[in-house]
N, C-alpha and C positions, 0 to 999 in steps of 0.2 A: 609448451605454451608460446606462443606468440607475442613477441611484443610488437613486431611492427604491424602486424596488422589483426585484429581480434579477431578471434575463433577462424583464422585462416580465410580471411575475408575475399582474396580472389580465388579461391579453389573451385571449379564447377560444381553446381549445386545439382542433386536427379531433380528432373519436374516433379515427378511422384515423391509429396510430402510425406508419406511415411517410410521413405529410404533412407532419410537424411543422414547421415552419421551423430553417433553422441559425442558431444562435447561437453566434457565437465566442467560444471560450474561450484564452485566452493562453495557458493551459499547453500545449493541445496544439502550440502550434509548440515548446514547450522537447522535449516527446516526439519529435514529427516532425523535429527538429534530432539528437537523442539516434541514434535509428535510420540518420539519412544521416553521419553522422559513424561510427558502430560501421562499416557496413559500405565504410566510403571508406578504415576502415585497414586491415580484415581483410587486404587481398594486402598491404600493406605488410609484413606479419611471413615473415620466411624460413622459420620455423616455424611453423603452424596454434598459435594459443595457447589454441583453445579446439576439445571437440569440436562434429559437427554436433547434438546433443542441445541443447547449452547455445545456438546461436547458436539451435536452433527456441525455446529455451525463451524466451531475451532477444524476440523477436519475437513471438512470442504474451505477454509482457507488456505490451510494449507494444500491441499488437491491444488489451489489455484496458484498459488506463489512454484510452486515444483514446477507444474504444467507453463505456468510462462517462463522457466529458466532451461526448457527441456524443450529436445525436437519433439515436432519441427519449428516451434515457435519460434525458439532461441537463436538459429543458424539463420533463418529468414529474414529477423530482424535488424541480422547485419547487410539484408539487401534492399530491403523493402523500408522506408522511413513507417507507410501505415501498421507494418506488422510489428514496427520497435511502439509505436504507440498504442496497438492493443496489448504488447507484452507490458507498457508502462501500466496503464489503468487497469489492468489485473492485480499490480502488484498494491500499486497506490489508493486503488476506488476500491478495489473489491477483497483481494486475499489477504491485507492487513486488517483490515475493517472487522471481516468475518472474523477471523483469528481473534481479537476483540473481546468478539462475544461470548467466548468460552473461558473467559478471566484467565488466562495463561500464566498470570505472572503468580498470583497465586496458587495456583495448581502446579505449575511445572517447576517450582523449585522445593517440591516434597517429593520429586523423581531421581532429581540431581544425587548425587554421588555426594554420601555426608561429607567427606572431605572438602565438597567443594563449598558448602555451607559451612564448616568449621570454620573455614582458615582463609574463606573468602569471602563469600555474601554476607554472615553476618557481621563481621571485620568491618565491611563496606556500610551496611546497613547504621552503625554508632558514630560513623566517621564523616568529617567538615565536607568532604564530596559529596555524599549523599545529598547532605540541606543542599548543598551547594547545587547539583540537577534539579530536585524537587523544587528550589524556590525560582529557577533559569528561566531550567528549560522545559520542566511542566507547566510554566507559567502559561495560559492562553493565546497570550497574544505573542510571546517571541514561537509557539510552535506556530502561528498562521504566517509568521514574517520567515521562519526559517524553510518551512513548505515551500512556500511562495517562490522566496531566493532559490530554493531549490530549482525549482520546476522550469523558472525562467533561464536559470545560469545554465544548465543544462540543455537547453534550446538553441543558445547563443552557438552561431555556426562554428565557432575555433573549439568550443569547449565540445560541442557535440560531436565535431570532426576526432577530437583528440578522445573520447569514448569510444568511437568509431572502430579507429587505426587503431587502437593499444588495448590491448588485454589489461590493464592493471585500470587504468582509469575504466574502462569498461565495467570493471567490479564495483571501484569505489561506488560510482553511479548506479548504480543498483543499489548500492548498500544506503548511500544517503537516499536515495527515492526510500525506500524499506525503513529508513528511521523515522525521518521526516512524517512521514506517515503515519507512522506509529505515534508519535509524539502529537501531531495534528489529530487521530480517531478517538484519543483518548480523553480530552476534551468536549467530544462529542457523546460517547458509549459509555462511562464509567466501569471500565473492567474494573473487579471488585477485587482490593479492599481499597481499590484509586479512585477519589470523585471529583467530577469538574470542579472549578471554581465559576463556571458559569450556568448562570440558570438556564430554565429552558425554551422560554422565548426565546432570549439571546444567541443560543444555538443554533436558531433558525437563521439569525440573522449572521452569524458567523460562518454559515453554509454559504449563504448567498453573498454574499463578499466574495468567497473563495470562487464561488463559481464563477459571478461576475468579471474576477479576474482572469480566469484561464478560457472566458469568451474572445477575451481579446487576446490573446497568445493566439488558437485555435485557426481567428478569422482571420486574424494579420497571416498567418500559412497558410489556410484556406485561398484567398484570394493572391497571393503573393503569383508574379508574373514571371521569377524565374527560379532555377533549384537554388535555395540556399546550401544543400552541405554537399558532402564529399561521395553521393551513390553515382557520380557520373564516372566514366571508367570501369566499374563494376561489373562484371556479368549477370546480368539479368534474369531471374528464370525464366523458364520458355513462358508461362503461364501470363506472365506479366508482359511479355515483350512488346506489345501489339499497345500495351497502353505508354509509359514510358516515365522518364524521370518526375518530370513536372507533374502527371496524375497521380503519381502517388505519393509527390509529395500535400496538395491537395487532399485526397484522400484520408492522410493522417490526420489532417486540420481535421476535416470531417469527423474522424471518431473522436478527436479531443470532444471536438465541440457538443455535436448528439449524443453518443452514450456516456460520454464524462459528463456531461450537463443533465442528463437525464437520469444517473446515479446519483448526484447531488439532492436532486429533486425529489427524488424520494428518501433519500435518507431526513432531508425538510419535510417531508407528509407524513415520515415517519417518529418525527420529534413532534411534533404539530399534535399527532394523536396520542402524544403516552405523555406529553403537557395537558390537553383539553382531559385526557383521564385522569389526571392528577389533581386538576382544579374540580371534574364532577367527585368523586371521594370527598375531597375537603369539604365542599359543599353541601354534602349530605352528610356528613360527617357533623357539621358547624349545627345543619337543621335537627336532628338527633338530638342534638345536646340541650337546642331552645326545647324540643317536645317533652322532654325528662322530666318528670314531677318536681318540685323544689323542697 
């Protein structure tokens, strides 16, 4: 692994996207293990803990995370800013939340080796560290702050370039995006046995606030009149040579703005319909109680 330039950033890449050589990302091991432990655990439950659609959601989330960290996306993310933004959206806005629909915390722990549960997981559950993490990092406000601070931090040119040119910072960046996305989306999705402290209508405002903050950053990148990041001097793939570095940055800003905002709007709409459905059931139950003979 090169320390100077992430993924051998100045090597020539073939113009054919599917001829790019594989560059192993350790995060792939984590996602593959999650998938293996998940399917190892399912037969161990007497009653199936998840519905088929949840299993498909989990598998799709894992697949998107693996795809984001694999060729052709990962090598080209080191050459083109817009591909890097696609990669980040795949992890934070699609891969992680889809995984949470499959309630991985509850299922995966049944699939890990017995020694891990006995000597690491259960002692952790009884420890003060678990209580501290639950009280602090699972707090919706803390999760939102961590997600946004992380999001903006890694787009500051100095720190973005650290991740762009250094493998270790690059891996740290991906880990930060995945962890903060998990903390954020668990407050929206309620992956059993975890429950969000946010009421459903508040979750809509929560998502709207995140979308507004992200639009500010996206608009800044879209309308910038200079290249902010260290792509200049790198060989650009042949299919992008006619566009140049500034158009690359502006397209990346648009991708964060439009597809990223659309995903948040879809999430807000889904939460609204879940809320409306629960209110309808509550009203129907109250009406049935009123109509019961005394």
